[in-house]
KOLBA-634506 format. One record per residue: residue number from 0; chain; residue in one letter; x, y negated, z of N, C-alpha, C in turn. Coordinates in pm, whole numbers, padded with zeros to 5 digits. Atoms other than C-alpha are relative to their C-alpha. Example, Ala and Ser with C-alpha at 12.3 -4.5 7.8 and 13.67 -1.06 7.14 Angstrom:
2
  pos  unit  code     n_x     n_y     n_z    ca_x    ca_y    ca_z     c_x     c_y     c_z
    0     A     a   00089   00119   00000   01230   00450   00780   00090  -00120   00000
    1     A     s  -00082   00119  -00006   01367   00106   00714  -00077  -00109   00073
//
This chain:
168
  pos  unit  code     n_x     n_y     n_z    ca_x    ca_y    ca_z     c_x     c_y     c_z
    0     A     x   00131  -00030   00030  -00414  -01928   01146  -00043  -00108  -00103
    1     A     x   00033   00087   00095  -00559  -02077   00833  -00119  -00084   00043
    2     A     x   00116   00090  -00034  -00815  -02360   00840  -00119   00063  -00024
    3     A     x   00120  -00065   00026  -01175  -02265   00838  -00030   00035  -00146
    4     A     x   00023  -00036   00153  -01267  -02073   00513  -00129  -00044  -00030
    5     A     x   00138   00047   00029  -01574  -02239   00337  -00012   00039  -00144
    6     A     x   00033  -00021   00136  -01533  -02137  -00028   00070   00133  -00046
    7     A     x  -00066  -00127   00047  -01439  -01815  -00225   00129  -00020  -00040
    8     A     x  -00149   00006   00040  -01123  -01958  -00352   00082  -00012   00110
    9     A     x  -00082   00011  -00126  -01006  -02024   00004   00019   00149   00063
   10     A     x  -00005  -00134  -00046  -01109  -01659   00093   00098   00084  -00093
   11     A     x  -00094  -00060   00099  -00925  -01546  -00222   00146  -00005   00039
   12     A     x  -00137   00033  -00025  -00596  -01712  -00124   00036   00070   00157
   13     A     x  -00027  -00061  -00113  -00638  -01583   00232   00021   00159   00003
   14     A     x   00001  -00144   00028  -00690  -01229   00127   00141   00038  -00061
   15     A     x  -00126  -00018   00077  -00382  -01254  -00106   00110  -00004   00099
   16     A     x  -00114   00012  -00108  -00164  -01363   00201  -00013   00129   00075
   17     A     x   00027  -00104  -00092  -00311  -01076   00405   00063   00131  -00076
   18     A     x  -00038  -00119   00063  -00221  -00824   00127   00148  -00005  -00015
   19     A     x  -00147   00021  -00004   00127  -00968   00115   00064   00063   00117
   20     A     x  -00043  -00058  -00136   00168  -00889   00474  -00013   00146   00000
   21     A     x   00025  -00140   00003   00019  -00546   00432   00108   00077  -00085
   22     A     x  -00105  -00059   00091   00259  -00469   00142   00144   00010   00081
   23     A     x  -00139   00008  -00057   00572  -00582   00342   00002   00107   00131
   24     A     x   00005  -00107  -00109   00455  -00362   00653   00024   00132  -00048
   25     A     x   00005  -00137   00064   00397  -00061   00422   00129   00031  -00052
   26     A     x  -00133  -00008   00058   00733  -00107   00255   00098   00044   00115
   27     A     x  -00073  -00027  -00108   00908  -00120   00593  -00023   00146   00056
   28     A     x   00029  -00146  -00042   00736   00199   00714   00037   00107  -00081
   29     A     x  -00039  -00111   00091   00800   00395   00404   00157   00017  -00010
   30     A     x  -00147  -00027  -00010   01183   00323   00435   00031   00092   00111
   31     A     x  -00025  -00091  -00123   01167   00492   00782  -00061   00149  -00041
   32     A     x   00058  -00112   00020   00927   00764   00654   00075   00093  -00108
   33     A     x  -00049  -00051   00103   01110   00846   00337   00113   00096   00048
   34     A     x  -00110  -00076  -00042   01410   00980   00535  -00047   00131   00075
   35     A     x   00048  -00116  -00066   01184   01242   00700  -00047   00100  -00103
   36     A     x   00053  -00095   00099   01070   01397   00377   00106   00114  -00038
   37     A     x  -00082  -00116   00034   01222   01735   00276  -00025   00051  -00157
   38     A     x   00033  -00044   00143   01053   01789  -00072   00074  -00100  -00086
   39     A     x  -00069   00084   00096   01267   01626  -00342  -00067  -00089  -00065
   40     A     x   00101   00062   00071   00986   01523  -00545  -00061  -00126   00083
   41     A     x   00062   00093  -00078   00826   01364  -00258   00085  -00122   00030
   42     A     x  -00105   00106  -00038   01145   01167  -00161   00010  -00098  -00134
   43     A     x  -00010   00072   00118   01160   01044  -00526  -00125  -00088  -00020
   44     A     x   00113   00064   00002   00795   00946  -00515  -00018  -00121   00097
   45     A     x   00014   00109  -00115   00822   00746  -00193   00100  -00111  -00053
   46     A     x  -00088   00101   00046   01124   00561  -00355  -00077  -00079  -00112
   47     A     x   00074   00070   00106   00913   00482  -00670  -00108  -00098   00066
   48     A     x   00112   00065  -00060   00639   00370  -00447   00052  -00143   00054
   49     A     x  -00065   00122  -00050   00873   00104  -00285   00018  -00092  -00115
   50     A     x  -00008   00075   00132   00944  -00024  -00638  -00127  -00071  -00035
   51     A     x   00131   00054   00031   00576  -00059  -00696  -00063  -00093   00084
   52     A     x   00043   00079  -00115   00511  -00232  -00368   00075  -00137  -00019
   53     A     x  -00076   00129   00024   00791  -00487  -00443  -00066  -00071  -00117
   54     A     x   00086   00065   00132   00623  -00549  -00799  -00116  -00074   00042
   55     A     x   00129   00048  -00044   00289  -00601  -00641   00016  -00119   00099
   56     A     x  -00033   00102  -00093   00433  -00823  -00371   00034  -00124  -00079
   57     A     x  -00034   00104   00095   00586  -01036  -00642  -00114  -00076  -00058
   58     A     x   00124   00033   00067   00251  -01063  -00810  -00086  -00090   00096
   59     A     x   00078   00079  -00096   00067  -01175  -00488   00067  -00127   00022
   60     A     x  -00059   00145  -00030   00333  -01457  -00425  -00030  -00085  -00119
   61     A     x   00031   00082   00118   00275  -01570  -00783  -00144  -00054  -00007
   62     A     x   00150   00050   00008  -00093  -01579  -00757  -00033  -00104   00113
   63     A     x   00030   00102  -00113  -00083  -01756  -00410   00047  -00138  -00053
   64     A     x  -00051   00123   00040   00150  -02021  -00563  -00092  -00061  -00117
   65     A     x   00086   00062   00106  -00086  -02054  -00870  -00125  -00065   00049
   66     A     x   00114   00044  -00060  -00369  -02149  -00634   00037  -00115   00077
   67     A     x  -00050   00102  -00094  -00155  -02411  -00460   00000   00048   00136
   68     A     x  -00006  -00059  -00132  -00156  -02193  -00158   00148  -00020   00055
   69     A     x  -00134   00006  -00048   00124  -02243   00079   00057   00150   00010
   70     A     x  -00051  -00144   00005   00352  -01935   00034   00044   00055   00134
   71     A     x  -00031  -00056  -00119   00336  -01784   00371  -00109   00115   00011
   72     A     x   00092  -00111  -00025   00187  -01450   00480  -00105  -00027   00120
   73     A     x   00105  -00009  -00107  -00127  -01391   00687   00009   00125   00066
   74     A     x  -00025  -00131  -00060  -00048  -01119   00932  -00128   00092  -00010
   75     A     x   00110  -00087   00023  -00254  -00811   00847  -00011   00108   00114
   76     A     x   00022  -00094  -00123  -00369  -00634   01157  -00039   00153  -00043
   77     A     x   00042  -00102   00042  -00544  -00359   00955   00121   00095  -00049
   78     A     x  -00117  -00087   00029  -00210  -00234   00801   00078   00033   00109
   79     A     x  -00082  -00018  -00127  -00033  -00278   01138  -00050   00126   00061
   80     A     x   00059  -00124  -00068  -00270  -00012   01278   00030   00118  -00076
   81     A     x  -00032  -00116   00088  -00219   00220   00974   00143   00033   00011
   82     A     x  -00142  -00032  -00024   00157   00186   01009   00040   00060   00117
   83     A     x  -00024  -00064  -00139   00156   00259   01376  -00033   00148  -00005
   84     A     x   00047  -00157   00014  -00040   00588   01300   00093   00067  -00086
   85     A     x  -00112  -00064   00087   00206   00669   01005   00115   00036   00069
   86     A     x  -00137  -00014  -00065   00506   00628   01199  -00014   00102   00125
   87     A     x   00015  -00107  -00101   00361   00823   01495  -00001   00144  -00059
   88     A     x   00015  -00145   00067   00267   01124   01276   00108   00046  -00092
   89     A     x  -00116  -00045   00083   00579   01124   01057   00134  -00012   00058
   90     A     x  -00135   00039  -00065   00863   00993   01277  -00001   00049   00131
   91     A     x  -00019  -00006  -00157   00796   00966   01649  -00057   00134   00045
   92     A     x   00061  -00146  -00049   00577   01289   01690  -00013   00081  -00119
   93     A     x   00026  -00092   00132   00639   01452   01349   00002   00141   00023
   94     A     x  -00003  -00151  -00029   00594   01820   01305   00148   00047  -00040
   95     A     x  -00143  -00046   00021   00915   02013   01314   00013   00058  -00128
   96     A     x  -00030  -00070   00130   00864   02225   00997  -00011  -00111  -00100
   97     A     x  -00019   00089   00110   00979   02034   00697  -00119  -00031  -00104
   98     A     x   00118   00007   00098   00677   02135   00463  -00122  -00054   00074
   99     A     x   00119   00056  -00081   00417   02050   00740   00032  -00147   00015
  100     A     x  -00044   00153  -00016   00596   01709   00802  -00017  -00057  -00134
  101     A     x   00020   00069   00132   00588   01644   00424  -00154  -00019  -00028
  102     A     x   00153   00015   00002   00201   01716   00426  -00042  -00120   00084
  103     A     x   00045   00113  -00080   00173   01464   00711   00045  -00128  -00066
  104     A     x  -00047   00135   00073   00379   01198   00517  -00093  -00027  -00116
  105     A     x   00098   00024   00121   00150   01252   00202  -00134  -00061   00065
  106     A     x   00114   00047  -00053  -00152   01211   00426   00006  -00150   00054
  107     A     x   00005   00137  -00053  -00041   00883   00599   00037  -00091  -00116
  108     A     x  -00018   00080   00136   00095   00751   00253  -00130  -00029  -00051
  109     A     x   00124   00026   00067  -00235   00798   00107  -00103  -00093   00092
  110     A     x   00085   00099  -00090  -00424   00619   00408   00046  -00131  -00023
  111     A     x  -00042   00157   00024  -00204   00314   00363  -00018  -00035  -00145
  112     A     x   00021   00017   00131  -00224   00336  -00008  -00149  -00039  -00028
  113     A     x   00147   00016   00030  -00612   00355  -00003  -00042  -00149   00063
  114     A     x   00019   00138  -00052  -00612   00041   00212   00042  -00099  -00093
  115     A     x  -00050   00100   00116  -00413  -00133  -00065  -00091  -00009  -00108
  116     A     x   00107  -00017   00102  -00640  -00008  -00341  -00121  -00086   00035
  117     A     x   00117   00070  -00040  -00935  -00153  -00138   00020  -00147  -00015
  118     A     x  -00028   00136  -00018  -00776  -00481  -00075   00024  -00063  -00130
  119     A     x  -00034   00052   00129  -00635  -00531  -00427  -00135  -00005  -00074
  120     A     x   00125   00003   00062  -00974  -00426  -00576  -00100  -00116   00037
  121     A     x   00083   00119  -00048  -01150  -00692  -00353   00039  -00126  -00063
  122     A     x  -00054   00123   00063  -00915  -00971  -00468  -00026   00002  -00144
  123     A     x   00035  -00009   00142  -00966  -00856  -00827  -00143  -00043  -00035
  124     A     x   00138   00034   00014  -01336  -00894  -00785  -00010  -00155   00026
  125     A     x  -00006   00143  -00027  -01289  -01236  -00630   00040  -00095  -00113
  126     A     x  -00060   00077   00126  -01068  -01354  -00916  -00088   00006  -00119
  127     A     x   00097   00003   00108  -01330  -01239  -01165  -00110  -00090   00027
  128     A     x   00101   00103  -00025  -01594  -01442  -00991   00023  -00133  -00002
  129     A     x  -00064   00133   00015  -01373  -01739  -00986   00049  -00037  -00133
  130     A     x  -00045   00015   00133  -01317  -01697  -01353   00154  -00025  -00020
  131     A     x  -00139  -00010   00007  -00941  -01650  -01282   00043   00128  -00090
  132     A     x  -00006  -00116   00079  -00927  -01397  -01576   00145   00069   00003
  133     A     x  -00150  -00046   00014  -00542  -01360  -01590   00044   00056   00142
  134     A     x  -00005  -00046  -00150  -00537  -01314  -01204  -00075   00147   00001
  135     A     x   00093  -00136  -00007  -00813  -01045  -01237   00056   00106  -00074
  136     A     x  -00066  -00101   00092  -00635  -00863  -01521   00119   00057   00073
  137     A     x  -00130  -00056  -00077  -00311  -00847  -01313  -00035   00078   00121
  138     A     x   00041  -00070  -00137  -00471  -00738  -00990  -00077   00132  -00046
  139     A     x   00079  -00138   00053  -00691  -00466  -01180   00103   00088  -00042
  140     A     x  -00109  -00074   00031  -00358  -00343  -01321   00076   00066   00120
  141     A     x  -00063  -00051  -00105  -00209  -00310  -00989  -00085   00098   00073
  142     A     x   00095  -00109  -00063  -00521  -00128  -00857   00015   00134  -00077
  143     A     x  -00019  -00104   00081  -00471   00124  -01149   00129   00076   00030
  144     A     x  -00130  -00049  -00040  -00098   00156  -01058  -00005   00075   00122
  145     A     x   00008  -00058  -00138  -00189   00239  -00692  -00079   00127  -00014
  146     A     x   00094  -00123   00018  -00460   00492  -00812   00080   00101  -00056
  147     A     x  -00089  -00099   00055  -00203   00666  -01029   00094   00052   00095
  148     A     x  -00083  -00044  -00103   00038   00693  -00748  -00068   00078   00099
  149     A     x   00083  -00085  -00103  -00230   00826  -00520  -00031   00141  -00060
  150     A     x   00024  -00122   00064  -00323   01082  -00775   00120   00096  -00020
  151     A     x  -00125  -00068   00008   00044   01189  -00820   00020   00057   00146
  152     A     x  -00026  -00061  -00133   00070   01234  -00450  -00096   00105   00033
  153     A     x   00102  -00109  -00025  -00253   01440  -00441   00046   00130  -00073
  154     A     x  -00043  -00090   00085  -00119   01642  -00720   00122   00080   00056
  155     A     x  -00122  -00052  -00063   00216   01700  -00539  -00048   00080   00135
  156     A     x   00046  -00069  -00134   00028   01797  -00213  -00062   00129  -00039
  157     A     x   00068  -00110   00041  -00200   02045  -00389   00078   00103  -00067
  158     A     x  -00072  -00096   00078   00046   02204  -00618   00122   00055   00073
  159     A     x  -00121  -00037  -00080   00345   02231  -00372   00017  -00010   00148
  160     A     x  -00020   00040  -00156   00354   02061  -00033  -00089   00092   00086
  161     A     x   00098  -00078  -00098   00040   02216   00115   00030   00141  -00012
  162     A     x  -00033  -00123   00036   00124   02548  -00046   00121   00045   00103
  163     A     x  -00118  -00025  -00094   00473   02536   00133  -00030  -00013   00146
  164     A     x   00022   00006  -00143   00326   02431   00460  -00086   00110   00052
  165     A     x   00080  -00125  -00032   00075   02721   00459   00093   00109   00021
  166     A     x  -00091  -00122  -00006   00374   02965   00406   00099  -00014   00108
  167     A     x  -00088   00019  -00125   00554   02809   00689   00135  -00046  -00044
//
């Protein structure tokens, strides 16, 4: 547990560490979930998402080091809950039908992604307030990348996966 937080800079570093943990948890979950996907484009997108998460994790580590923060994670309980739900609905108690399971995978992926978008958006705002302009620019770019991935997932759901799930 980190020492008592009394400044925005300390809160910023603490949140970066929390996001690092969230990213690592999401990446591990997606490795398990990707094997359950049947739609080839969904499989590809989940793989691409892994690369994006790794890139964003590297950014978080760089920013933590840049603030003289100790390079260690702060366990993220929020993502822990989202991951437990995601694995329950896509692996442990997954729908039998491939297309319905793919729809469940997209739903759970988007829940985890929206958590990331919120967290990265928050630290970008903290960086802006702290006049850490380079940090803010990089974090805002990460948020944009997550939004794009989320939009692509919605597009795949609406154009193919949900349609196939309805057809059975």
